[in-house]
C-alpha positions in Angstrom: -2.1 -13.4 5.4 -5.7 -13.1 4.4 -7.3 -9.8 4.5 -10.1 -9.9 2.0 -12.7 -12.6 1.4 -14.3 -13.0 -2.0 -18.0 -12.1 -2.0 -18.8 -14.7 -4.7 -17.2 -17.9 -3.4 -16.0 -16.9 0.1 -12.4 -17.8 -0.6 -9.8 -15.8 1.4 -7.6 -13.6 -0.8 -4.0 -13.2 0.3 -2.5 -9.8 -0.1 1.2 -9.1 -0.7 3.1 -6.3 0.9 5.6 -6.0 -1.9 3.5 -6.3 -5.0 0.8 -3.8 -4.1 -2.8 -4.4 -3.6 -4.8 -1.8 -5.5 -6.2 -4.5 -7.7 -6.7 -8.1 -6.4 -8.1 -11.3 -8.0 -9.8 -14.2 -6.2 -7.7 -17.3 -6.9 -10.8 -19.6 -7.0 -13.4 -17.8 -9.1 -11.2 -15.0 -10.6 -13.5 -12.2 -9.5 -11.6 -8.9 -9.7 -11.6 -6.3 -6.9 -10.3 -2.8 -6.7 -10.3 0.1 -4.2 -13.4 2.1 -4.1 -13.2 5.8 -5.0 -12.8 7.1 -1.4 -10.1 4.5 -0.7 -8.2 5.4 -3.9 -8.0 9.1 -2.8 -6.7 8.0 0.6 -4.3 5.6 -1.1 -2.8 8.4 -3.1 -1.7 10.2 0.1 0.4 7.3 1.4 3.4 7.9 -0.8 3.5 11.6 0.0 3.3 10.9 3.7 6.0 8.2 3.4 8.4 10.5 1.5 7.8 13.3 4.0 8.6 11.0 6.9 11.7 9.7 5.1 13.0 13.2 4.4 12.3 14.5 7.9 14.1 11.5 9.5 17.0 11.8 7.0 17.5 15.5 8.0 17.5 14.5 11.6 19.6 11.3 11.6 21.9 11.8 8.6 23.0 15.3 9.3 26.4 15.9 7.7 26.2 12.9 5.4 26.6 13.1 1.6 23.6 13.5 -0.6 23.9 10.0 -2.1 23.6 8.4 1.3 20.5 10.6 2.1 19.0 9.7 -1.3 19.4 6.0 -0.8 18.0 6.3 2.7 15.0 8.3 1.5 14.2 5.9 -1.3 14.5 2.8 0.9 12.6 4.1 3.9 9.8 5.7 1.8 9.3 2.4 -0.2 9.2 0.2 3.0 7.0 2.7 4.8 4.5 3.0 1.9 4.2 -0.8 1.7 3.6 -1.1 5.4 1.1 1.8 5.5 -0.9 0.3 2.7 -1.0 -3.1 4.4 -2.0 -1.5 7.7 -4.7 0.7 6.1 -6.3 -2.3 4.4 -6.1 -4.4 7.5 -7.7 -1.6 9.6 -10.5 -1.1 7.1 -9.4 2.4 6.1 -9.0 1.2 2.5 -11.9 -0.8 1.2 -12.4 -3.0 -1.9 -15.3 -3.2 -4.4 -16.0 -5.5 -7.4 -14.3 -4.3 -10.5 -16.6 -3.0 -13.2 -16.4 -5.4 -16.2 -16.2 -3.7 -19.6 
């Protein structure tokens, strides 16, 4: 699934849900992109929100279960939810990319 198009060569850049997308590279011209500062701040809220939702749902749905079951549930749900939220935020344009600054 293509979400971002390289500004230099107009090649579509495919993003991965699993690997993370804070830094991406054009496969054709190797131009590097990263989130802009406002998007980085928004991106940092995604894990907090994901863990909060996972804990809230575990308290509701796993009432009376042992702590190890709740722990595995919270880790799994928060990981999947964070990956999906990142993808949705990039697709919706909430998180935006800019060219990386070369050093």
